[in-house]
C-alpha positions as CSV (number, residue, x, y, z in Angstrom):
1,M,0.0,-0.1,-0.1
2,N,2.9,2.3,0.6
3,N,4.5,1.5,-2.6
4,R,2.0,3.5,-4.6
5,P,3.4,5.7,-7.1
6,D,1.7,8.8,-5.7
7,R,2.9,7.8,-2.2
8,I,6.3,7.3,-2.9
9,L,6.5,10.7,-5.1
10,R,4.4,12.6,-2.2
11,R,7.5,11.2,0.1
12,Q,10.5,12.2,-2.4
13,I,9.2,15.7,-3.0
14,L,8.3,16.8,0.5
15,A,11.8,15.5,1.8
16,R,13.3,17.7,-1.2
17,R,10.7,20.7,-0.1
18,D,12.1,20.4,3.6
19,T,15.7,20.9,2.6
20,L,14.7,24.5,2.0
21,D,16.4,26.7,4.5
22,P,14.2,29.7,6.3
23,V,15.8,32.2,4.2
24,Q,14.9,30.3,1.1
25,L,11.2,29.5,2.4
26,R,10.7,33.4,2.8
27,E,12.5,34.7,-0.2
28,K,10.8,32.3,-2.6
29,S,7.5,32.7,-0.5
30,E,7.4,36.3,-0.9
31,R,8.0,36.2,-4.7
32,I,4.9,33.7,-5.0
33,G,2.8,36.0,-2.8
34,A,3.8,39.1,-4.8
35,T,2.8,37.5,-8.0
36,L,-0.5,35.9,-6.6
37,L,-1.6,39.5,-5.2
38,Q,-0.9,41.4,-8.5
39,L,-3.5,38.7,-10.2
40,P,-6.7,40.6,-11.7
41,L,-8.8,37.4,-10.6
42,V,-7.7,38.0,-6.8
43,G,-8.4,41.9,-7.4
44,N,-11.8,41.0,-8.7
45,C,-12.8,38.6,-5.8
46,S,-14.3,39.4,-2.4
47,T,-14.2,36.0,-0.6
48,L,-11.4,33.7,-0.3
49,L,-10.6,30.5,1.6
50,V,-6.6,30.8,2.3
51,Y,-4.7,27.6,3.7
52,V,-2.4,28.7,6.6
53,S,0.9,27.7,5.8
54,F,2.7,25.0,8.2
55,R,6.3,23.6,8.0
56,S,8.0,24.0,4.5
57,E,5.0,24.7,2.7
58,V,4.6,28.2,0.8
59,R,4.4,31.1,3.3
60,T,0.7,32.6,3.6
61,M,0.8,34.9,6.7
62,Q,1.4,37.8,4.6
63,I,-0.8,37.2,1.9
64,I,-3.6,36.8,4.4
65,T,-2.9,40.0,6.2
66,S,-2.6,41.7,2.8
67,L,-5.9,40.2,1.5
68,L,-7.4,41.8,4.9
69,N,-5.8,45.1,4.5
70,R,-7.6,44.9,1.0
71,G,-11.0,44.6,2.7
72,K,-11.6,41.1,1.4
73,T,-13.1,38.6,3.3
74,V,-10.8,35.7,4.2
75,A,-11.4,32.3,5.9
76,V,-9.3,29.8,6.8
77,P,-9.7,26.0,7.0
78,L,-10.8,24.0,9.9
79,T,-10.4,20.3,9.7
80,L,-13.2,18.5,10.6
81,V,-11.5,14.9,11.0
82,R,-14.6,12.7,12.1
83,D,-16.4,14.2,9.0
84,K,-13.3,14.1,6.8
85,K,-14.0,17.7,5.4
86,L,-13.3,21.2,5.8
87,Q,-14.9,24.2,7.4
88,A,-14.4,27.6,6.0
89,V,-14.1,30.1,9.2
90,I,-13.6,33.9,8.7
91,I,-10.7,35.6,10.3
92,Q,-9.7,39.3,11.0
93,E,-6.4,39.0,13.3
94,P,-4.5,36.3,12.1
95,E,-2.0,36.7,15.1
96,T,-4.7,35.9,17.6
97,D,-7.5,34.3,15.6
98,L,-5.3,30.8,15.0
99,V,-4.1,28.5,17.5
100,P,-2.6,25.0,16.7
101,G,-5.4,22.3,15.5
102,Y,-5.2,19.3,13.4
103,C,-1.7,17.9,12.8
104,G,-0.5,21.1,14.4
105,I,-1.5,23.2,11.7
106,P,-2.6,26.9,12.4
107,E,-6.8,26.9,12.3
108,P,-9.2,29.3,13.8
109,K,-9.8,29.2,17.6
110,S,-13.4,27.4,18.6
111,S,-14.4,31.2,19.8
112,L,-14.9,32.1,16.0
113,L,-17.1,29.2,15.3
114,S,-20.4,30.4,16.5
115,E,-20.6,33.5,14.3
116,N,-17.8,33.1,11.6
117,I,-18.6,30.1,9.3
118,L,-18.7,31.0,5.6
119,E,-21.0,29.0,3.4
120,P,-18.7,27.4,0.8
121,D,-20.7,28.7,-2.1
122,A,-20.1,32.2,-1.1
123,I,-16.2,31.4,-1.8
124,D,-14.9,32.9,-5.2
125,L,-11.2,31.7,-4.8
126,V,-9.3,29.1,-3.1
127,I,-5.7,29.1,-2.2
128,V,-4.6,25.6,-2.2
129,P,-1.6,23.7,-0.7
130,G,-0.1,20.3,-2.1
131,S,2.8,18.3,-2.0
132,V,3.3,17.3,-6.0
133,F,2.4,19.5,-8.6
134,D,2.3,19.5,-12.5
135,R,2.1,22.3,-15.0
136,Q,-1.0,21.3,-16.2
137,G,-2.6,21.7,-12.7
138,G,-2.5,18.3,-11.5
139,R,-2.1,18.1,-7.6
140,L,-1.3,15.7,-5.0
141,G,-2.3,16.8,-1.4
142,Y,-1.2,15.2,1.6
143,G,-3.1,12.0,1.1
144,G,-6.2,13.0,3.3
145,G,-8.2,14.1,0.5
146,Y,-10.1,17.2,2.1
147,Y,-9.2,19.6,-0.5
148,D,-10.7,17.5,-3.1
149,R,-14.0,16.9,-1.6
150,F,-14.2,20.6,-0.5
151,L,-13.6,21.8,-4.0
152,S,-15.8,19.1,-5.9
153,M,-18.4,18.8,-3.5
154,Q,-18.7,21.8,-1.5
155,A,-17.1,24.7,-3.4
156,P,-17.4,23.8,-7.2
157,Q,-17.8,27.2,-8.3
158,A,-14.8,28.6,-6.6
159,K,-11.3,29.3,-8.6
160,R,-8.4,27.4,-7.5
161,I,-4.8,28.9,-7.3
162,A,-2.0,26.5,-6.0
163,L,1.0,27.7,-4.5
164,A,4.1,25.8,-4.5
165,Y,8.0,25.8,-5.3
166,E,9.3,24.8,-8.4
167,L,10.8,21.9,-7.0
168,Q,7.4,20.5,-6.4
169,L,6.7,20.2,-10.1
170,V,7.0,16.9,-11.9
171,D,5.9,16.2,-15.6
172,S,3.0,14.4,-14.6
173,V,1.4,13.6,-11.4
174,P,-0.5,10.5,-11.0
175,L,-4.2,11.2,-10.2
176,E,-7.0,9.3,-9.3
177,P,-10.4,10.2,-10.7
178,H,-11.4,12.2,-7.5
179,D,-8.3,14.5,-7.8
180,Q,-9.1,18.0,-8.5
181,Y,-7.2,19.9,-10.8
182,M,-6.1,23.6,-10.1
183,D,-6.9,26.8,-12.6
184,I,-3.7,28.2,-11.7
185,L,-0.4,27.5,-10.6
186,I,2.2,29.8,-8.9
187,T,6.0,29.2,-8.2
188,E,8.6,31.4,-7.4
189,A,9.8,31.3,-11.1
190,N,6.6,31.1,-13.1
191,M,2.9,31.1,-13.0
192,Y,1.1,28.5,-15.0
193,S,-2.4,28.7,-16.5
194,C,-4.1,25.1,-15.9
195,R,-6.4,22.7,-17.5
196,R,-9.6,24.2,-15.7
197,M,-9.4,27.4,-17.0
198,E,-9.4,26.2,-20.7
C-alpha cells in the first residue's frame, strides 16, 4: 500500500521541499505572494479561502494580512476529522484568531465558530496547498483528500490557485479520478495557467 506511485512521489517531493532553509522559504514565498496579489482574479474577488502555511509550505500569513488590508473577506480551513471535511471560518486578526489544530496546523480558535462560519458557495477563490504538482494543474495533496472533497462537493464554483515551489513540480502527477485540477499554479519562477481555465 505504501509503495503506490503517488505515495512514493509525495514522500520524495516533500523530503526535497524540507531541505529549503528559512531564508529560501521566505524569499521564494515573498515572490510567490507578490505574483498572486497582482493577479486580476484576486483583485476582482471578494471572498477567499486561504490555507494557513505549516512547516515548509509556501508561506501565506503575509498573503492573508495583505488580503485583509484590501478589505477582502478571508476564511481559513478548519479540519473536521470525523466528517473528513474542511470548514471555512472567517478571520480578521491572524495573529490572535489562529491556534494549533489538526496535526499542529494553525486553525481558527473555537470562539470564532459560532458566528464566523462561511458557507462554501460564497467563496470566489481558494488558495490551495499541496505536495506535488504538474504544469497542467494536476495536484497531489497530503493524502487525506480534504481539499479534493471540498473543491468538488462543497465549493465547485470557486476558482483554485495553488502555491508551490518549482522543486515540487513534476512532468505528470499520477492522479485518481477524484483528484481536482487547479486553475492556476504559482511558483517563485513562473505562473502556469492550467486545465480548468480552458
